[in-house]
N, C-alpha and C positions, 0 to 999 in steps of 0.2 A: 560421158564424163563421170568419174567416180569421186565420192567424198572421202577424204582422208580422216577416218575416225581414229581413235586412240590405238586400236589394234593394228591398223595399217602403219601408223607412225612408229609404234613399238617394233614392228617387223622391219621397218627401214633401219632403225638403230641396230637391231640384231644383225641385219645383213652387213652393215658397216663394221661392226665389231668382228664378225667372222672374216671379213675382207682384210682388216688390219692384222688379225691373227695369222692368216695365211701368208701375208707378205712378210710379217716379222719373223715367221718360222720357216721361210723358204729355204730349201736345201741349196748347198753350194754346187752349182752346175756349170760354172764358168769353164771355158776351155782355152787352151793356149798351145803353142807349138814350140816355144823357145825355152829359155831359162826361167826359173822360178826364184823369187826373192821373198823372204819372210820378214815381217815387221811385228814387234811386240813391245808393249810398254815396259817390259823388264829386259829388253835387249840392250845392245850397245852399238853405237854407230861405227865403232872400229871393227865389228864383226863383218864377215863377208856376206851375211844374209842368205846364204845358200841352203840353209836347213832350219827347221824349227828350233834346233838347239843353239844356233848362232844367228839370231835375228838382228836386224837393225832396230833402232829405237825411235827415231824421230822422223817427222814428215819432211824436215829439211834434208835429211839424208836421202829420202826417197826422191825428192825433187832434183837433187844434183847428181843422181846416179846415172851412169852411162848405160842406158837401157836400149834394147834393140826391138824392132818390130817382131811380134810373136811372143815377147817375154810377158811374165805376169808378176805383179806385186801383190802379195797376200797379207792381210792384216789379221791379227789374232782376234777371234771372237771374244767378247767380254771386256776388251781393252778400250781405253780412252786415249785418243791422240788429239793434240791441239795445234792449230795453225793452218797451213795452206799447202796444197800439192800442186806443183807444176807438172802437168801430164805430158807424156812422151808418145810419139807416133807409134801406133800399132800395139800399145801395151794394154793389158787387162789389169784392172784394179779390183780386187775381190777379197774374200774372207777365207779363213781356215780355222779349224778347231771346232769347239762346241760352245753353245751358249748364245747370248745376244749378239746381234750384229756389231762389228767394230764401229766405234763412234768417233767421228771427227768433228770437233767443236772449234769455233772461230778464235776466241781469245786464249791467251797463253795460260790463264788461270781462272778459277772460280773466284768471284769477288766477295764471297760470304766469309769475310775475315775482318773483325772489328779494327785490326791494326792497319787496314788499308784505307780507312776513312777518318776524316776529321770534320768537326763541326765548322761550317763556314758562315752560318747565319742562324743563330739560336732562335731569334724571334720568328723566323719563317720555317724552322725545322729543316734547313738545307745543309746537306753534307757534301763534302768534296772528296773525290777519289784522289789520294795522294800521288799516285803514279799517272804520268801522262799516257793518253790512250787515243787511238784514232776515233773519229766520229762514229757513234754507235746508233744503230737503227732503233733499238730499244734495249731495255733490260728485262730479263725473264726471271721470275722468282719461283723457287721451289718446283722446278721442272714444268712450269706453265700454270701454276695456281693463280699468279698475278703477273702483270707486266706494266711497264711504264707508259705514260703518255708523254711523247717527245714534243717539246716546244720548239718551233721553227720560226724565229724571226727572220726578216729580210735584212740584207746588208746594203746600205746606201750611204755613200759619202763618208766612208770610213767608220761606220758605227752600225750596230744592230738596231733595227727599228721594228715596230709592230707591223706584222704582215698586212693587215687590213687598214691600218692607220699609220702610214709611213711618216707622217709628220711628228709622231711621238716616239721617243726612245724606248727601247726594250729594257725594262728593269726587272731583273731576275726575281727578286723577292716578291714583287707585286704580281708577277704573271704566274709564278709557280704556286697555284692555289689548291691543288689536289695532292693527296698522298701519292707518292711514287712518281710525281712529275719529274721529267728529265730534261736537262739542258746541256748541250755539248758546245764548248767554245774552242774552236780550232783556228787559231790565228798565227801559227808559227810560220807558215808558208803562204806566199801570195802569188797571184797570177792576174794578168790583164786579158788573157786569151778568150775567156768566155763572156766578155763584157759587152758584146754586140757593138763594138766600135767606140764605146765609152773609154775615157782615159783613166778612170780610177781603178785601182786594184781591188780584187775580191779574194777572200780566203781560198787557197788552193786545196781542194778536197781529195786529192790523191791519198792512198792509204798510208804513205810515209809521213803525212802530216799528223802530228800528235797535239792534243790539246787537253783542256780541263773538263772533267765530267762532274756535274752537280746533280744531286738527287734530293728531292724533298722526301723525308721519312718522318712521319708524324709520331711514330712510336719509339724513335731513338736511333742509335747507330745501326744502319741496315745490316752490317756484318754480324751483329748480335741477334737480330730478329729472324733472319732467314737462313735456312740450311744450305741453300744454293742461290747464287746470283750469277746468271750467265749474261755476258755482254755480247752484242752483235756488232763486231768491229767491221769497218768499211773495206773489206776485201773479199774476193771469191774464195770459197773453200777448195774447189778443184778448178784449175785454170787450164782448159783444154786449148784455148786459142784456135789455131787452124790445123792442129795435129790430126792426121787421118786415123781412122780405125781404132779410136780409143773406146774401150768397153769398161763400164763401171757396173759392178754387180754386188748386191748384198751388203752395202755399206749404209750406215746411219749418219747423215750429214745434217748438223744442226748449228744454230746460233752463228750465222754469218750475216753481215750487214749489207753485202752486195748480192751476187748470185751464188747459189750453192755450186752449180756447175756452169761455167761460162765458156762459150765457144763462139768464134766468129772469124770471118774472112771471106775471100772470094768464093770458096766452096769447101765447107767442112764435110768430109766424107766419112761415113761409117761410125758416127757417134751412137753408141748403144748404152742406155741407162735402164737397168732392170733390177727388180726385187729390192729397191732401196727405200729407206725412209728418209724424207727430207722435210724439215720443219723449222719454224722460227727463223725465217730468212728475210733479209732486206731492210729497207727503211733508212739507210744512211743518205746523206746529202751527196748527190752526184756532182752538182755544181751550183754556185750562186751566179746570177747575172746582174750586171750593173743596173739594167732596167728590164722590166718585163715587157716583151714585145706586144703582149695583149693589152697593156695599159700604157701606151707611149705618152698619152697626154698627161698622165699623172706622175710619170717618172718612178713608178713603183718598182722596187726590186723584186726579184722572184727567186725561188728556191725549188730545185728539182730533187725529189727523193726517188730511189729506185730499188730494185732487187727482185729477181725471179728465182724459182727453184731450179729449172733447167732452161738455159737460153742458148739458141744460136742466133747471132746477129750477122746476117749476110746470107750468102748462098750455102746450100747444103745438098747432100745426096745420101740416101740410105740412113736416115735419122730415125731412131727407134727409142721410144720411151714406153716401157711395158711393165705392168705389175708392180708399180711403185705406190707407196703411201706418201702423199704430199699434203702438208697442212700448215696453216698459219704463215703464209708468205705475203709480204707487203704488196707485191704486184701479182705476177702470174705464176701459177704452179709450173706450167710448161709453156714454151713459146718458141716460134720461129718468126723472125721479123727483120725488116730492113726498110730504111728510107733512102731512096736512090739519090745520089748526087748527079750533077750535070754530066751526061755522057756515059753514065754507068749502066751496067746490066746486072741482073741477079736472077738465078734460077734456083728454086727450092724443089728438089725432086725426090720422090719416094719418102715421104714423111709419114710415120705411123705412131699414133698414140693409142695404146690398147691396154685394157684391163687395169687402169689406174684408179685408185681411190684418192680423190682430191677434195679437201675440206677447208672451209674458212680462209680461202684466198680471195683477193679482190677479183682476179680473173682466174678461173680454173685452167683454161687454155686460151692463150692469146696468139693471134697471128696478124701480120699486116705486111703488105708490099706495095709501096708507092710505085707508080709506073710512069717514068718520064724518059725522054730521049727516044732515039730511033731503034735501039737494039731490043731484042726479045727478052722480056723479063716475065716470069710467071712461076706459079706454084703448080707442079705437075705430079699428080699422084699423091694426094693427101688423104689419109685414112684415120678417122677418129671413131673408134669402135669399142663397144663393151666397157666403157668407163662409168664410174659411179661418182658424180660430181655434186657436192653438197655445199649449201650455205655460202654462196658467193656474196661477198660484201658484208658478211657478219663478223669477220675476224678483226684483228688489231690493225690491219692495213687501212681500215676506215678512219684512221687519224688523218688521212689525206685531205687536202683542200678540195679536190675534185671528187667529192664523195658520191656523185650520181653516176659514175662511169661503170661500176661492176657488171659482170656478166659471166656465165659459165663458159661460153665461147665468145671471144671478143675480137672482132675484126676492125673496129673503128670504121671510119668512112673513107678509107683509102680506095684506090683503084682495084687492088687485090685480084689481078688477072690469074685465072686458075683453070685447070682442066683435070678430069679424073679425081674429083674431090667428093668424098663421101662421109656422111655422119650417120652411123647406124648403131642401133641397139645400146644406146647410152641411157643413163638415168640422170635427168637434170632435176635435182632436188632442192628447190627453194633458192631464190636469189633476192637480195634486198632491193635490187633494181631490175634490170633485164635478166630473164633467163638466158636469152641468146641475143647476140648482136652480129648479124651476118649480112654485111653490105658489100657491094662491089660496083664497079663502073658499068658493067654490062650484065644482062641476065644470064648470058652463057657462062659467066664466071661463077655463078652461084653453085653451092654444093647440092648434091642430091642427098635427101634424108629418108631414113626408113626405120620403123620399129623402135623409135625412141620413146621414153616415158618422160612426161612433163608434169612436175609437181610444183604448184605455186599457190600463193594466197590470192583469193579473189580480189580484184582491184589493183593488185601489184602489176608491174609490167610483164607482159609476155616477152616482148622483144622488138627488134628493129630489123627489117629484112628488105632486101631488094636493091635495085639500081640507085646509084647516087648521081646519075648523069645531070639532069637539070634541077632536081630537087631532092634533098635528103629525105628518105622515107620516114614516116611518123613512127613513134613508139606505140605499139599496140598494147592494150591492157589485157590482163588475163581475166576472162569472163566465162559465162556458161556457153558461149559460142566459140571459145578458143579452139576446140577440136576442129571446127570447120575452117578457122583461120590457118591452123597448122597444116591441114590438108591442102588448102587452096594456095596459100602463100609460101609456106616452107616446103610443100610437096611431100610431106610425110603422111601418107594415107594409111599407114599401119600404126599410127601413134596411139599411145595410151595417155590420157590426160586425167589428172587427179587434182582436186582443189581443196584448200583449207579456207575456213571463214575468217581466221585471224592468224597472225604470225605465232609460231610455236617456238 
């Protein structure tokens, strides 16, 4: 076991910066066989889009276009586009030109304009955004210099109440105690469907619901103080759904409150995400529940926040995420996951996560598959190789209430049936909680590991490994003997282990 001195840590940072540079400067190598359409911020939606001289302008035009498998949509480098793309089967979405990757941001405008804000509560320095907006995961100031702490009260009996003390009403002025505290009040639409059989309605948190955004700003009107304020609105930036053979290359996807790239269905085939930068994703409210099933005796309401960088929810085949820089995601940087309903089956086949730099996400890589019913459900051919995973649980996603869950690879304690599952030559660089959480119903489902590097603070958790049959495995601590634990329990006999004496 090696000690991580200042020289070692400096070399890690240099490696990460080189990795970012390589991904941000990646050449355009996407291929296609059909027609090509161009999109530029200086274009017009009335154009035919067939040449760089007559490009389309908006993401809405891209989403409604009659595209065919084999076609490509290319966005001009250096340009900024706002909104959402509905992806089409067999289409490649990539870049053209020179300069920085094309940027796709979530909300329709930057909020750094004093005319957009009005003072709502002078005593508590609270400002109100004049325009209605979907629920937002957070606000990001000056490109990431600062961000908001989002306040999430529960909803019980027709009113917001304190999450941990539901007998008390939520009073915005009293609870917004820190500069840049954020509260989103979306009560325009209602639903009873997620209330677990309760009769009272809860706010419907679909993206079409618009509400009021309040921000505490101790130095005055936020539109005057900050040069940029980006909202993370509650929808996906690229919505693949179950479209097959969608390829996304060399785009910069930021500031979306749900998933950056969302796919799901019985079997999503051929989703490839390469050479992209994905950052500041997630944190919006997925749904309120009338009561929290974990606290039935108290009638406590619950709130679920969500948001992943790249997600497939359901079955998949030939799923590739390679050479991406993913950072500051509320939940997982990359994930394949599904919870089976009664009688369902799910197969996740040939999943590859390779060469990605993932920093400051709650889970760098997350996967899970519950296994119920009589049909065969499994993960078959999962490869996690050559990734650089850093600082799990140290990002803004730690606003979550279940703050103890982060890990660089997160399986939870589901059955997770798997075969041909390998974890090789990755660097796991510090996690606030577990470095790894690799649990499954049977030992034969466990991944094989080889040649990974494990860097952690002494006394912090190493991880949780093994069968969940009769008893959930304990969380192992990172210690001077962790090299032996990694060899014996994880099976990584070529591991490199490095320790710090305190968090850096």
